C-alpha positions as CSV (number, residue, x, y, z in Angstrom):
1,M,31.8,67.5,-22.6
2,A,28.2,66.3,-22.5
3,S,26.5,69.7,-22.2
4,A,25.9,71.3,-19.3
5,K,23.3,73.1,-18.3
6,T,21.9,76.1,-15.0
7,T,20.0,76.3,-11.7
8,T,19.0,77.8,-9.5
9,N,16.0,75.9,-8.5
10,H,16.8,74.7,-4.8
11,D,14.8,70.8,-5.2
12,E,16.7,70.5,-8.8
13,I,20.3,70.7,-6.8
14,R,19.3,68.6,-3.7
15,T,18.1,65.8,-6.5
16,Y,20.8,66.1,-8.5
17,V,24.0,66.0,-5.4
18,E,21.9,63.4,-3.1
19,E,21.2,61.2,-6.1
20,R,25.4,61.2,-6.9
21,D,25.9,60.7,-2.7
22,G,27.0,64.3,-2.4
23,K,26.1,66.3,1.0
24,P,26.8,70.1,1.3
25,A,29.8,71.6,2.1
26,R,31.9,74.7,2.9
27,V,35.7,74.9,2.3
28,K,36.7,75.2,5.7
29,G,39.0,78.2,7.0
30,T,36.3,80.3,4.4
31,E,33.9,81.3,7.0
32,K,34.1,85.1,7.7
33,N,33.6,86.7,10.6
34,G,32.1,83.5,12.3
35,D,29.1,83.9,10.9
36,G,29.5,81.2,9.7
37,S,29.5,82.0,6.0
38,G,31.9,81.2,3.5
39,V,33.2,78.7,0.0
40,I,30.8,76.7,-0.5
41,R,30.7,72.8,-2.6
42,I,29.8,69.9,-3.0
43,D,31.2,66.9,-1.4
44,F,30.7,63.8,-3.2
45,P,32.3,60.7,-1.8
46,A,36.2,60.9,-2.8
47,G,36.5,63.5,-4.4
48,A,39.1,65.7,-4.4
49,G,39.9,68.3,-1.3
50,E,37.6,66.2,1.4
51,D,39.7,66.7,4.0
52,K,39.5,70.6,3.5
53,L,35.7,70.7,3.7
54,E,33.1,70.4,6.2
55,A,29.6,69.2,6.3
56,I,27.0,72.1,6.6
57,S,23.2,71.4,6.3
58,W,20.6,72.4,2.8
59,D,19.7,75.7,5.5
60,E,23.2,76.5,5.5
61,F,24.0,75.6,1.8
62,F,20.6,77.5,0.2
63,E,21.6,80.0,2.4
64,E,25.1,81.2,0.9
65,F,24.2,80.2,-2.5
66,D,21.4,82.6,-2.7
67,K,23.4,85.5,-0.7
68,N,25.8,85.1,-3.0
69,N,23.8,85.2,-5.8
70,L,25.3,81.9,-7.7
71,A,23.4,79.4,-10.6
72,M,25.0,75.8,-10.6
73,L,26.6,74.5,-13.1
74,Y,25.8,70.5,-14.3
75,Q,26.5,68.1,-16.3
76,E,23.6,64.8,-16.0
77,E,25.9,62.3,-18.5
78,T,29.5,62.5,-19.4
79,K,30.9,62.2,-23.3
80,D,30.4,58.6,-22.7
81,G,27.2,58.7,-21.0
82,N,28.1,57.4,-17.9
83,E,26.5,59.3,-14.7
84,S,28.5,62.8,-14.3
85,R,28.8,65.0,-10.9
86,F,30.7,67.8,-12.6
87,V,29.5,70.9,-10.8
88,K,30.6,74.7,-10.6
89,F,29.4,77.2,-8.9
90,V,28.4,81.1,-11.1
91,N,27.3,83.6,-10.7
92,R,24.0,84.3,-12.3
93,D,23.8,86.6,-14.8
């Protein structure tokens, strides 16, 4: 795998995702107590599990992101130099 980077910067995350036609999403059925919270993901076109995701706003996404003390681990390019869509949410250190 090409080198991965980690960020908590909202603008950096949004730019990375939108440049790859992704959108913020929540995994359906993970909401707690009807408050709208739940497991967040990035929904990329033709991504796995797209039928299990529901679109949310960037405001909702970043509210959950910060509330759960997350950081985004991501890769700009694959090992062979192609654009990567690798994203994983991890706990901030």
